[in-house]
C-alpha positions as semicolon CSV with decimal commas, in nm:
position;residue;x (nm);y (nm);z (nm)
1;I;8,962;11,434;7,151
2;Q;8,790;11,711;7,345
3;F;8,659;11,605;7,686
4;T;8,353;11,813;7,774
5;E;8,251;11,579;8,055
6;P;8,397;11,271;8,221
7;F;8,409;11,021;7,937
8;K;8,304;10,660;7,912
9;V;8,471;10,387;7,713
10;T;8,258;10,316;7,405
11;A;8,245;10,031;7,158
12;A;8,454;10,245;6,922
13;M;8,752;10,247;7,158
14;S;8,930;9,985;7,358
15;K;8,944;9,996;7,736
16;P;9,255;10,197;7,837
17;I;9,525;9,978;7,992
18;L;9,741;10,146;8,255
19;T;10,056;9,945;8,326
20;Y;10,280;10,000;8,628
21;F;10,422;9,821;8,930
22;D;10,200;9,731;9,224
23;I;10,293;10,049;9,407
24;K;10,160;10,405;9,399
25;G;10,459;10,582;9,243
26;R;10,417;10,751;8,907
27;A;10,084;10,591;8,816
28;E;9,874;10,668;9,122
29;A;9,753;11,011;9,012
30;A;9,622;10,863;8,686
31;R;9,457;10,576;8,872
32;V;9,278;10,815;9,106
33;C;9,168;11,042;8,820
34;F;9,029;10,750;8,623
35;H;8,845;10,629;8,933
36;I;8,698;10,970;9,012
37;G;8,601;11,022;8,648
38;G;8,428;10,685;8,633
39;V;8,653;10,572;8,348
40;D;8,651;10,199;8,285
41;F;9,019;10,107;8,258
42;E;9,242;9,809;8,322
43;D;9,479;9,868;8,613
44;R;9,755;9,628;8,508
45;R;10,010;9,586;8,788
46;I;10,329;9,406;8,694
47;T;10,620;9,243;8,873
48;G;10,986;9,325;8,825
49;E;11,023;9,005;8,623
50;Q;10,737;9,103;8,393
51;F;10,889;9,448;8,353
52;G;11,218;9,294;8,245
53;K;11,045;9,085;7,980
54;M;10,845;9,383;7,851
55;K;11,158;9,592;7,836
56;G;11,333;9,317;7,643
57;D;11,058;9,256;7,390
58;G;11,027;9,623;7,297
59;S;10,671;9,670;7,421
60;L;10,772;9,975;7,628
61;P;10,830;10,280;7,402
62;F;11,108;10,422;7,620
63;G;11,190;10,116;7,826
64;Q;11,003;10,235;8,132
65;V;10,665;10,244;8,303
66;P;10,400;10,366;8,349
67;T;10,245;10,323;8,007
68;L;9,890;10,373;7,886
69;E;9,755;10,174;7,595
70;V;9,458;10,327;7,411
71;N;9,320;10,177;7,090
72;G;9,629;9,960;7,050
73;I;9,877;10,246;7,080
74;V;10,109;10,254;7,383
75;Y;10,192;10,591;7,536
76;S;10,442;10,665;7,811
77;Q;10,559;10,928;8,063
78;G;10,386;10,951;8,400
79;N;10,288;11,317;8,389
80;S;10,157;11,292;8,032
81;I;9,941;10,995;8,128
82;A;9,824;11,174;8,444
83;R;9,720;11,478;8,239
84;Y;9,526;11,260;7,996
85;A;9,346;11,087;8,283
86;A;9,282;11,422;8,452
87;K;9,128;11,570;8,139
88;A;8,906;11,267;8,105
89;A;8,793;11,317;8,467
90;K;8,763;11,697;8,446
91;M;9,048;11,728;8,694
92;Y;9,269;11,946;8,475
93;P;9,203;12,322;8,452
94;E;9,041;12,469;8,144
95;D;9,170;12,817;8,226
96;P;9,515;12,860;8,062
97;L;9,677;13,023;8,365
98;L;9,542;12,761;8,604
99;A;9,662;12,495;8,361
100;L;10,004;12,661;8,369
101;R;10,002;12,643;8,749
102;C;9,893;12,279;8,741
103;D;10,172;12,191;8,497
104;E;10,422;12,386;8,709
105;I;10,338;12,182;9,017
106;L;10,346;11,854;8,826
107;D;10,689;11,938;8,688
108;V;10,824;12,054;9,025
109;C;10,711;11,726;9,182
110;N;10,882;11,541;8,900
111;D;11,202;11,740;8,964
112;I;11,190;11,655;9,335
113;S;11,133;11,286;9,264
114;G;11,424;11,304;9,023
115;K;11,652;11,412;9,306
116;V;11,560;11,104;9,507
117;G;11,568;10,851;9,223
118;P;11,946;10,817;9,191
119;T;11,973;10,727;9,560
120;I;11,733;10,436;9,509
121;A;11,942;10,302;9,222
122;E;12,275;10,352;9,401
123;K;12,432;10,017;9,503
124;D;12,721;10,154;9,710
125;E;12,571;10,186;10,058
126;A;12,823;10,442;10,178
127;K;12,764;10,661;9,876
128;K;12,389;10,619;9,910
129;A;12,405;10,730;10,274
130;E;12,604;11,038;10,173
131;M;12,353;11,122;9,897
132;R;12,057;11,074;10,129
133;K;12,219;11,297;10,394
134;A;12,251;11,578;10,142
135;L;11,891;11,528;10,034
136;S;11,757;11,531;10,389
137;E;11,962;11,825;10,515
138;T;11,983;12,065;10,222
139;I;11,835;11,964;9,886
140;L;11,482;11,858;9,981
141;P;11,429;12,133;10,240
142;A;11,519;12,396;9,979
143;W;11,278;12,252;9,723
144;F;10,993;12,214;9,970
145;K;11,045;12,558;10,119
146;N;10,996;12,706;9,772
147;L;10,696;12,485;9,699
148;N;10,544;12,581;10,033
149;A;10,589;12,950;9,947
150;C;10,416;12,888;9,615
151;F;10,123;12,720;9,786
152;K;10,080;13,000;10,040
153;K;10,010;13,244;9,757
154;I;9,708;13,041;9,648
155;D;9,359;13,151;9,753
156;G;9,204;12,813;9,823
157;D;9,259;12,469;9,970
158;F;9,441;12,333;9,666
159;F;9,701;12,451;9,415
160;C;9,443;12,571;9,161
161;G;9,192;12,708;9,410
162;N;8,920;12,506;9,577
163;D;8,878;12,239;9,309
164;L;9,084;11,921;9,340
165;M;9,313;11,880;9,037
166;V;9,565;11,621;8,924
167;C;9,857;11,833;9,048
168;D;9,714;11,811;9,400
169;L;9,708;11,433;9,384
170;T;10,070;11,426;9,268
171;A;10,193;11,677;9,525
172;A;10,008;11,509;9,812
173;G;10,145;11,172;9,704
174;L;10,498;11,309;9,706
175;V;10,454;11,460;10,051
176;G;10,315;11,132;10,182
177;W;10,597;10,928;10,034
178;L;10,875;11,145;10,172
179;S;10,702;11,169;10,511
180;S;10,650;10,794;10,546
181;G;10,999;10,708;10,670
182;V;11,044;10,434;10,409
183;L;11,358;10,594;10,267
184;D;11,654;10,522;10,495
185;G;11,860;10,831;10,565
186;I;11,583;11,076;10,477
187;S;11,406;11,215;10,781
188;K;11,032;11,156;10,783
189;D;11,005;11,516;10,906
190;V;11,185;11,663;10,605
191;V;10,863;11,806;10,462
192;A;10,704;11,902;10,794
193;N;11,011;12,097;10,901
194;S;11,045;12,295;10,579
195;A;10,689;12,308;10,444
196;P;10,425;12,274;10,719
197;D;10,152;12,418;10,496
198;L;10,210;12,136;10,247
199;V;10,159;11,876;10,517
200;A;9,823;12,031;10,600
201;F;9,741;12,053;10,230
202;A;9,823;11,685;10,177
203;G;9,592;11,598;10,465
204;K;9,307;11,783;10,293
205;V;9,371;11,600;9,967
206;M;9,366;11,262;10,136
207;A;9,051;11,359;10,329
208;H;8,868;11,458;10,009
209;D;8,555;11,242;9,975
210;K;8,646;11,113;9,627
211;V;9,004;11,033;9,726
212;K;8,884;10,855;10,039
213;A;8,641;10,653;9,826
214;Y;8,927;10,548;9,597
215;N;9,153;10,447;9,886
216;A;8,871;10,252;10,049
217;K;8,796;10,036;9,744
């Protein structure tokens, strides 16, 4: 399918069903893209109990969410779904080099999230505290310092210039999450101290008219 303009669901295709928990996490960028693109989709938000049942009955291709069902076929992987939604909304670059940059930022954000994930799953509180200390003091600052340096080379308000793209939604979401103070043992200033330009960037993303309209609905 080639998207030449934001697409609409037609009688020939079923309404896309985006399934994830009732949190922002790995589905929020796709949700925002669909909203901005005017795509009629079902935002299916599930509980942990429902997730367990879906995982047990084999309805999740890789045993995880988010998933996106289109025409009866279930697809997975957060970044893949986000790219699909972004292309539908014209929020993914057509220029190959800008697309490369967009993918780079999406994958870097995924790498950073992957550093935090094991600490959420860790049950040993002492070990979790030790892992979070390393994240807050060395690991996350190093990653965000490099990402900040990458952003400073860009001529524009966002990672691909002055047009808001899916990578900006993902990066701003990551900055917001790690700056919220919800993760015990990780300083809410971890991004601000190592990547001040990214904090300002995230503020611009959240202040974007179309993002504000989504958050206000």
